[in-house]
All heavy atoms as an XYZ file, in Angstrom:
647
protein
N      53.100     45.663      6.789
C      51.886     44.940      7.066
C      51.993     43.550      6.421
O      52.429     43.422      5.294
C      50.700     45.729      6.486
C      49.370     45.111      6.769
S      47.965     46.116      6.188
C      47.711     47.127      7.617
N      51.562     42.539      7.132
C      51.570     41.160      6.636
C      50.212     40.875      6.009
O      49.185     40.889      6.704
C      51.856     40.205      7.789
C      52.171     38.821      7.343
N      52.175     37.762      8.205
C      52.492     38.295      6.133
C      52.489     36.649      7.552
N      52.681     36.965      6.286
N      50.210     40.622      4.685
C      48.968     40.466      3.938
C      48.864     39.092      3.307
O      49.859     38.519      2.878
C      48.904     41.505      2.811
C      49.036     42.964      3.216
C      49.140     43.834      1.977
C      47.866     43.386      4.087
N      47.639     38.608      3.209
C      47.345     37.405      2.448
C      46.526     37.833      1.239
O      45.455     38.434      1.389
C      46.545     36.398      3.280
C      46.020     35.162      2.535
C      47.161     34.368      1.904
C      45.189     34.297      3.470
N      47.036     37.568      0.046
C      46.314     37.847     -1.194
C      45.799     36.511     -1.716
O      46.575     35.577     -1.906
C      47.230     38.529     -2.239
C      46.506     38.659     -3.580
C      47.696     39.888     -1.736
N      44.491     36.435     -1.948
C      43.866     35.219     -2.467
C      43.318     35.565     -3.847
O      42.328     36.284     -3.965
C      42.737     34.724     -1.540
C      42.177     33.403     -2.060
C      43.240     34.581     -0.106
N      44.003     35.082     -4.874
C      43.657     35.407     -6.264
C      44.052     34.244     -7.152
O      45.204     33.813     -7.137
C      44.392     36.682     -6.687
C      44.261     37.048     -8.143
C      42.815     37.206     -8.596
O      42.096     38.052     -8.032
O      42.419     36.461     -9.514
N      43.084     33.739     -7.947
C      43.376     32.577     -8.781
C      43.935     32.938    -10.158
O      44.497     32.084    -10.824
C      42.129     31.698     -8.949
C      41.015     32.385     -9.713
O      40.825     33.602     -9.520
O      40.336     31.706    -10.497
N      43.831     34.182    -10.565
C      44.404     34.606    -11.844
C      45.898     34.857    -11.637
O      46.271     35.762    -10.884
C      43.715     35.884    -12.330
C      44.250     36.364    -13.661
O      45.466     36.644    -13.755
O      43.456     36.480    -14.604
N      46.763     34.062    -12.279
C      48.208     34.175    -12.034
C      48.778     35.568    -12.306
O      49.577     36.076    -11.510
C      48.826     33.148    -12.990
C      47.728     32.216    -13.343
C      46.452     32.994    -13.241
N      48.350     36.185    -13.401
C      48.878     37.521    -13.724
C      48.455     38.550    -12.693
O      49.262     39.351    -12.230
C      48.392     37.969    -15.105
C      49.219     37.451    -16.238
C      48.812     38.010    -17.570
N      48.038     39.244    -17.453
C      47.558     39.921    -18.468
N      47.759     39.502    -19.683
N      46.861     41.012    -18.283
N      47.190     38.546    -12.320
C      46.694     39.510    -11.342
C      47.315     39.262     -9.974
O      47.668     40.204     -9.261
C      45.169     39.461    -11.268
C      44.508     40.489    -10.363
C      44.966     41.905    -10.678
C      42.992     40.379    -10.467
N      47.476     37.993     -9.604
C      48.117     37.669     -8.326
C      49.542     38.187     -8.260
O      49.959     38.776     -7.265
N      50.310     37.978     -9.336
C      51.692     38.476     -9.373
C      51.731     40.000     -9.318
O      52.573     40.588     -8.634
C      52.402     37.977    -10.626
C      52.797     36.516    -10.586
C      53.730     36.124    -11.730
N      53.216     36.479    -13.049
C      52.470     35.693    -13.807
N      52.132     34.487    -13.370
N      52.055     36.084    -14.995
N      50.807     40.640    -10.032
C      50.758     42.103    -10.037
C      50.446     42.648     -8.651
O      51.127     43.554     -8.161
C      49.715     42.591    -11.050
C      49.478     44.104    -11.077
C      50.734     44.837    -11.527
C      48.294     44.437    -11.968
N      49.425     42.100     -8.011
C      49.073     42.547     -6.664
C      50.233     42.348     -5.695
O      50.553     43.237     -4.903
C      47.829     41.807     -6.160
C      46.503     42.196     -6.796
C      45.417     41.208     -6.401
C      46.121     43.606     -6.390
N      50.863     41.183     -5.779
C      51.992     40.895     -4.898
C      53.116     41.912     -5.104
O      53.644     42.484     -4.168
C      52.511     39.487     -5.127
C      53.768     39.196     -4.321
C      54.292     37.818     -4.598
N      54.220     37.114     -3.341
C      54.304     35.821     -3.184
N      54.437     35.048     -4.226
N      54.261     35.280     -2.003
N      53.472     42.143     -6.375
C      54.563     43.063     -6.680
C      54.254     44.479     -6.191
O      55.089     45.118     -5.536
C      54.841     43.088     -8.181
C      56.003     44.004     -8.562
C      56.324     43.966    -10.036
N      55.199     44.231    -10.911
C      54.767     45.457    -11.243
N      55.362     46.514    -10.749
N      53.748     45.594    -12.058
N      53.052     44.963     -6.471
C      52.694     46.320     -6.062
C      52.669     46.471     -4.541
O      53.138     47.482     -4.005
C      51.339     46.709     -6.657
C      51.314     46.879     -8.174
C      49.890     47.071     -8.668
C      52.207     48.034     -8.609
N      52.133     45.483     -3.863
C      52.087     45.549     -2.400
C      53.476     45.431     -1.786
O      53.797     46.112     -0.819
C      51.145     44.474     -1.858
C      49.666     44.716     -2.169
C      48.850     43.456     -1.903
C      49.138     45.896     -1.369
N      54.324     44.573     -2.357
C      55.694     44.443     -1.848
C      56.501     45.707     -2.109
O      57.363     46.063     -1.295
C      56.376     43.219     -2.458
C      55.837     41.930     -1.885
C      56.443     40.674     -2.494
O      57.038     40.740     -3.593
O      56.308     39.611     -1.854
N      56.220     46.394     -3.216
C      56.890     47.671     -3.471
C      56.558     48.696     -2.397
O      57.350     49.588     -2.122
C      56.511     48.221     -4.850
C      57.197     47.504     -5.988
C      56.748     48.000     -7.353
O      55.947     48.961     -7.440
O      57.210     47.411     -8.355
N      55.392     48.568     -1.791
C      54.996     49.439     -0.676
C      55.435     48.866      0.668
O      54.928     49.261      1.713
C      53.483     49.648     -0.680
C      53.036     50.657     -1.713
O      53.871     51.482     -2.148
O      51.855     50.631     -2.094
N      56.344     47.893      0.627
C      56.975     47.296      1.815
C      56.055     46.422      2.665
O      56.248     46.274      3.864
C      57.622     48.376      2.668
C      58.696     49.111      1.933
C      59.393     50.095      2.792
N      60.391     50.784      2.000
C      60.960     51.895      2.355
N      60.645     52.442      3.503
N      61.855     52.459      1.588
N      55.055     45.830      2.030
C      54.214     44.862      2.730
C      54.813     43.474      2.528
O      55.470     43.206      1.526
C      52.792     44.882      2.175
C      52.110     46.198      2.364
N      51.700     46.668      3.596
C      51.775     47.163      1.468
C      51.152     47.852      3.451
N      51.185     48.178      2.166
N      54.574     42.594      3.479
C      54.954     41.189      3.348
C      53.715     40.466      2.837
O      52.656     40.538      3.465
C      55.413     40.610      4.711
C      55.696     39.127      4.589
C      56.620     41.379      5.222
N      53.849     39.795      1.688
C      52.677     39.240      1.008
C      52.819     37.739      0.821
O      53.827     37.254      0.318
C      52.489     39.912     -0.377
C      51.275     39.327     -1.090
C      52.363     41.416     -0.230
N      51.777     37.015      1.223
C      51.639     35.594      0.916
C      50.538     35.495     -0.130
O      49.545     36.231     -0.060
C      51.246     34.795      2.152
C      52.188     34.933      3.317
C      53.569     34.364      3.064
O      53.680     33.429      2.243
O      54.521     34.865      3.672
N      50.693     34.592     -1.083
C      49.721     34.460     -2.168
C      49.118     33.062     -2.162
O      49.835     32.063     -2.132
C      50.414     34.733     -3.511
C      49.545     34.676     -4.762
C      48.438     35.717     -4.709
C      50.414     34.886     -6.001
N      47.795     33.011     -2.184
C      47.063     31.742     -2.307
C      46.227     31.809     -3.573
O      45.700     32.871     -3.920
C      46.162     31.526     -1.092
N      46.103     30.681     -4.270
C      45.360     30.664     -5.527
C      44.058     29.873     -5.463
O      43.363     29.759     -6.457
C      46.242     30.083     -6.659
O      46.648     28.763     -6.295
C      47.458     30.955     -6.910
N      43.740     29.325     -4.280
C      42.488     28.581     -4.139
C      42.002     28.653     -2.699
O      42.718     29.095     -1.802
C      42.634     27.132     -4.607
C      43.729     26.376     -3.882
O      43.900     26.568     -2.668
O      44.430     25.590     -4.536
N      40.765     28.223     -2.502
C      40.119     28.279     -1.188
C      40.885     27.465     -0.146
O      41.138     27.944      0.956
C      38.679     27.767     -1.331
C      37.800     27.794     -0.101
C      36.367     28.112     -0.504
C      37.828     26.476      0.626
N      41.259     26.258     -0.512
C      41.944     25.368      0.432
C      43.241     25.991      0.945
O      43.489     26.035      2.148
C      42.226     24.013     -0.225
C      42.876     22.985      0.700
C      43.285     21.727     -0.054
N      44.134     21.999     -1.209
C      45.447     22.244     -1.126
N      46.050     22.259      0.025
N      46.154     22.463     -2.225
N      44.045     26.491      0.037
C      45.324     27.102      0.426
C      45.096     28.361      1.244
O      45.810     28.614      2.215
C      46.168     27.419     -0.824
O      46.306     26.222     -1.603
C      47.534     27.949     -0.451
N      44.093     29.143      0.865
C      43.790     30.371      1.607
C      43.456     30.056      3.061
O      43.958     30.711      3.984
C      42.636     31.108      0.939
N      42.608     29.050      3.257
C      42.240     28.678      4.633
C      43.429     28.119      5.404
O      43.606     28.424      6.587
C      41.086     27.679      4.620
C      39.728     28.272      4.258
C      38.698     27.168      4.064
C      39.274     29.263      5.318
N      44.245     27.300      4.750
C      45.429     26.752      5.417
C      46.352     27.887      5.872
O      46.831     27.883      7.006
C      46.185     25.801      4.497
C      45.506     24.466      4.307
C      46.221     23.580      3.290
O      47.258     23.986      2.741
O      45.717     22.464      3.045
N      46.619     28.828      4.991
C      47.502     29.934      5.356
C      46.884     30.803      6.443
O      47.551     31.171      7.411
C      47.832     30.782      4.125
C      48.798     30.169      3.129
C      48.858     31.002      1.860
C      50.185     30.036      3.743
N      45.608     31.140      6.284
C      44.957     32.032      7.244
C      44.862     31.418      8.630
O      45.066     32.101      9.635
C      43.569     32.414      6.738
N      44.587     30.121      8.685
C      44.386     29.459      9.979
C      45.699     28.930     10.549
O      46.033     29.179     11.706
C      43.342     28.330      9.852
C      43.235     27.545     11.143
C      41.993     28.906      9.454
N      46.471     28.193      9.744
C      47.676     27.546     10.246
C      48.844     28.514     10.416
O      49.548     28.465     11.415
C      48.094     26.391      9.326
C      47.052     25.277      9.295
O      46.216     25.221     10.208
O      47.078     24.476      8.340
N      49.056     29.366      9.421
C      50.165     30.329      9.504
C      49.735     31.510     10.344
O      50.419     31.911     11.272
C      50.607     30.782      8.091
C      51.640     31.887      8.177
C      51.149     29.600      7.306
N      48.589     32.088      9.985
C      48.042     33.210     10.745
C      48.943     34.422     10.769
O      49.903     34.520     10.012
N      48.624     35.361     11.629
C      49.425     36.554     11.787
C      49.201     37.601     10.710
O      49.923     38.591     10.638
N      48.203     37.405      9.865
C      47.935     38.373      8.812
C      47.183     39.561      9.392
O      46.299     39.410     10.218
C      47.110     37.743      7.680
C      47.853     36.653      6.966
C      47.551     35.327      7.183
C      48.880     36.965      6.094
C      48.242     34.320      6.540
C      49.587     35.964      5.446
C      49.264     34.643      5.670
N      47.535     40.740      8.899
C      46.850     41.949      9.341
C      45.660     42.274      8.447
O      44.756     42.998      8.856
C      47.824     43.109      9.392
C      48.931     42.862     10.423
C      50.034     43.872     10.321
O      49.818     45.023     10.748
O      51.103     43.512      9.794
N      45.675     41.734      7.229
C      44.556     41.922      6.306
C      44.615     40.847      5.225
O      45.677     40.292      4.950
C      44.609     43.307      5.665
N      43.448     40.587      4.634
C      43.341     39.621      3.545
C      42.676     40.315      2.361
O      41.626     40.948      2.523
C      42.505     38.394      3.967
C      43.190     37.654      5.125
C      42.294     37.452      2.780
C      42.371     36.520      5.704
N      43.301     40.209      1.194
C      42.718     40.688     -0.060
C      42.169     39.438     -0.736
O      42.925     38.546     -1.093
C      43.769     41.395     -0.941
C      43.133     41.870     -2.235
C      44.411     42.559     -0.185
N      40.857     39.382     -0.887
C      40.185     38.129     -1.206
C      39.355     38.222     -2.481
O      38.445     39.054     -2.588
C      39.283     37.753     -0.026
C      38.471     36.486     -0.072
C      39.358     35.266     -0.216
C      37.633     36.381      1.194
N      39.666     37.374     -3.449
C      38.877     37.257     -4.670
C      37.657     36.390     -4.377
O      37.754     35.413     -3.634
C      39.739     36.618     -5.770
C      39.050     36.511     -7.113
O      38.027     37.198     -7.325
O      39.539     35.755     -7.964
N      36.519     36.738     -4.955
C      35.321     35.920     -4.730
C      35.363     34.639     -5.551
O      35.057     33.565     -5.053
C      34.039     36.717     -5.048
C      33.825     37.776     -3.978
C      32.830     35.788     -5.109
C      32.583     38.609     -4.176
N      35.741     34.741     -6.815
C      35.712     33.580     -7.695
C      36.985     32.764     -7.621
O      38.002     33.142     -8.180
N      36.931     31.638     -6.929
C      38.083     30.751     -6.788
C      37.747     29.406     -7.431
O      36.572     29.033     -7.513
C      38.435     30.558     -5.310
C      38.829     31.833     -4.565
C      38.965     31.555     -3.076
C      40.104     32.415     -5.130
N      38.737     28.666     -7.892
C      38.458     27.421     -8.610
C      37.774     26.346     -7.772
O      37.058     25.500     -8.314
C      39.833     26.954     -9.089
C      40.820     27.656     -8.241
C      40.168     28.945     -7.813
N      37.961     26.364     -6.468
C      37.386     25.315     -5.630
C      36.328     25.828     -4.657
O      36.025     25.189     -3.664
C      38.492     24.561     -4.881
C      39.368     25.469     -4.039
O      39.328     26.704     -4.234
O      40.117     24.948     -3.194
N      35.774     26.992     -4.931
C      34.730     27.533     -4.074
C      34.696     29.040     -4.147
O      35.372     29.654     -4.966
N      33.924     29.627     -3.276
C      33.769     31.075     -3.246
C      34.662     31.694     -2.174
O      34.805     31.145     -1.073
C      32.309     31.424     -2.945
O      32.173     32.802     -2.692
N      35.220     32.841     -2.503
C      35.978     33.586     -1.500
C      35.107     33.964     -0.314
O      35.589     34.116      0.803
N      33.812     34.092     -0.562
C      32.897     34.385      0.545
C      32.905     33.253      1.568
O      32.743     33.493      2.769
C      31.483     34.636      0.020
C      31.324     35.882     -0.853
C      29.912     35.942     -1.435
C      31.647     37.136     -0.075
N      33.109     32.011      1.101
C      33.212     30.879      2.024
C      34.445     31.014      2.908
O      34.415     30.653      4.083
C      33.255     29.552      1.267
C      31.932     29.219      0.594
O      30.878     29.670      1.097
O      31.957     28.525     -0.441
N      35.534     31.525      2.343
C      36.746     31.763      3.139
C      36.415     32.753      4.246
O      36.715     32.522      5.426
C      37.905     32.300      2.264
C      39.094     32.691      3.125
C      38.311     31.270      1.219
N      35.778     33.865      3.885
C      35.429     34.887      4.873
C      34.499     34.324      5.943
O      34.710     34.554      7.140
C      34.788     36.087      4.180
N      33.501     33.571      5.521
C      32.550     32.995      6.492
C      33.242     32.043      7.466
O      32.983     32.061      8.672
C      31.439     32.255      5.755
C      30.444     33.167      5.088
C      29.309     32.367      4.439
N      28.478     33.249      3.648
C      28.420     33.241      2.314
N      29.108     32.362      1.612
N      27.635     34.078      1.686
N      34.112     31.191      6.937
C      34.808     30.231      7.802
C      35.741     30.935      8.779
O      35.844     30.539      9.949
C      35.578     29.217      6.965
C      34.671     28.258      6.223
C      35.457     27.231      5.457
N      34.609     26.506      4.534
C      35.033     25.545      3.751
N      36.305     25.182      3.758
N      34.207     24.932      2.932
N      36.421     31.974      8.310
C      37.303     32.712      9.207
C      36.498     33.382     10.323
O      36.874     33.320     11.491
C      38.115     33.751      8.436
C      39.174     33.182      7.507
C      39.814     34.298      6.684
C      40.237     32.424      8.285
N      35.389     34.013      9.962
C      34.551     34.668     10.979
C      33.945     33.652     11.933
O      33.877     33.894     13.138
C      33.456     35.503     10.317
C      33.978     36.714      9.558
C      34.652     37.707     10.510
N      35.033     38.914      9.806
C      36.281     39.269      9.536
N      37.285     38.491      9.939
N      36.555     40.380      8.910
N      33.512     32.516     11.416
C      32.941     31.467     12.274
C      33.980     30.948     13.262
O      33.639     30.537     14.369
C      32.395     30.322     11.426
N      35.254     30.984     12.850
C      36.336     30.550     13.730
C      36.814     31.631     14.684
O      37.754     31.431     15.436
N      36.182     32.804     14.632
C      36.519     33.877     15.569
C      37.538     34.881     15.059
O      37.916     35.792     15.786
N      37.967     34.749     13.819
C      38.948     35.680     13.272
C      38.335     37.059     13.080
O      37.210     37.198     12.616
C      39.472     35.176     11.928
O      40.331     36.136     11.348
N      39.104     38.088     13.416
C      38.673     39.473     13.220
C      39.561     40.202     12.214
O      39.515     41.429     12.133
C      38.676     40.237     14.558
O      40.008     40.227     15.088
C      37.712     39.628     15.557
N      40.350     39.452     11.452
C      41.244     40.048     10.470
C      40.434     40.866      9.458
O      39.317     40.497      9.089
C      42.096     38.966      9.750
C      41.242     38.039      8.913
C      43.193     39.605      8.919
N      40.975     41.993      9.020
C      40.318     42.815      8.005
C      40.333     42.082      6.671
O      41.347     41.497      6.295
C      41.044     44.149      7.853
O      40.981     44.876      9.055
N      39.196     42.114      5.956
C      39.081     41.435      4.672
C      38.596     42.434      3.633
O      37.544     43.058      3.808
C      38.101     40.247      4.742
C      38.587     39.209      5.768
C      37.934     39.605      3.371
C      37.596     38.089      6.030
N      39.356     42.557      2.554
C      38.969     43.368      1.406
C      38.631     42.409      0.281
O      39.469     41.595     -0.130
C      40.135     44.276      0.972
C      39.939     45.051     -0.316
C      38.828     46.087     -0.157
C      41.237     45.726     -0.717
N      37.395     42.467     -0.199
C      36.950     41.526     -1.230
C      37.035     42.191     -2.602
O      36.528     43.296     -2.797
C      35.512     41.038     -0.945
C      35.511     40.253      0.367
C      34.995     40.193     -2.094
C      34.168     39.722      0.779
N      37.675     41.476     -3.539
C      37.777     41.914     -4.922
C      36.986     40.968     -5.805
O      36.940     39.779     -5.553
C      39.241     41.876     -5.380
C      40.243     42.738     -4.671
C      41.616     42.540     -5.270
C      39.847     44.201     -4.753
N      36.405     41.519     -6.864
C      35.718     40.671     -7.826
C      35.669     41.346     -9.180
O      35.678     42.570     -9.270
C      34.286     40.343     -7.352
O      33.688     39.473     -8.306
C      33.436     41.576     -7.175
N      35.628     40.544    -10.214
C      35.467     41.056    -11.573
C      33.997     41.001    -11.986
O      33.655     41.372    -13.095
C      36.325     40.240    -12.545
N      33.145     40.551    -11.102
C      31.722     40.472    -11.418
C      31.157     41.876    -11.596
O      31.530     42.799    -10.891
C      30.962     39.766    -10.293
C      31.348     38.321    -10.134
C      30.588     37.680     -9.013
N      31.021     36.304     -8.828
C      30.618     35.545     -7.840
N      29.782     36.021     -6.941
N      31.057     34.319     -7.734
N      30.216     42.001    -12.519
C      29.652     43.326    -12.767
C      28.191     43.441    -12.372
O      27.542     44.436    -12.644
C      29.837     43.709    -14.242
C      29.103     42.777    -15.186
O      28.568     41.757    -14.716
O      29.056     43.077    -16.373
N      27.653     42.406    -11.702
C      26.285     42.464    -11.216
C      26.246     41.915     -9.803
O      27.147     41.222     -9.360
C      25.331     41.618    -12.100
O      25.772     40.263    -12.099
C      25.285     42.150    -13.521
N      25.184     42.258     -9.090
C      25.030     41.781     -7.712
C      24.453     40.384     -7.740
O      23.560     40.078     -8.495
C      24.118     42.717     -6.910
C      23.890     42.163     -5.517
C      24.724     44.095     -6.842
């Protein structure tokens, strides 16, 4: 499976990438909103996106909204370290 992982924490991003690649997934890693959108839109072909909400240049929710507004139906799994709604 071709996955896009969007995570700004370097250690967590490397860990997610390594674990997913060990399960034979192809993983691209983005660390900010801008890069995530560039990869998702320009590169494309992702079967799923693992998306952090807290990014240095915006919210991961903005990434999801922009992708949906553009007609993307890619599966999105949202991760967050937040402990309240």
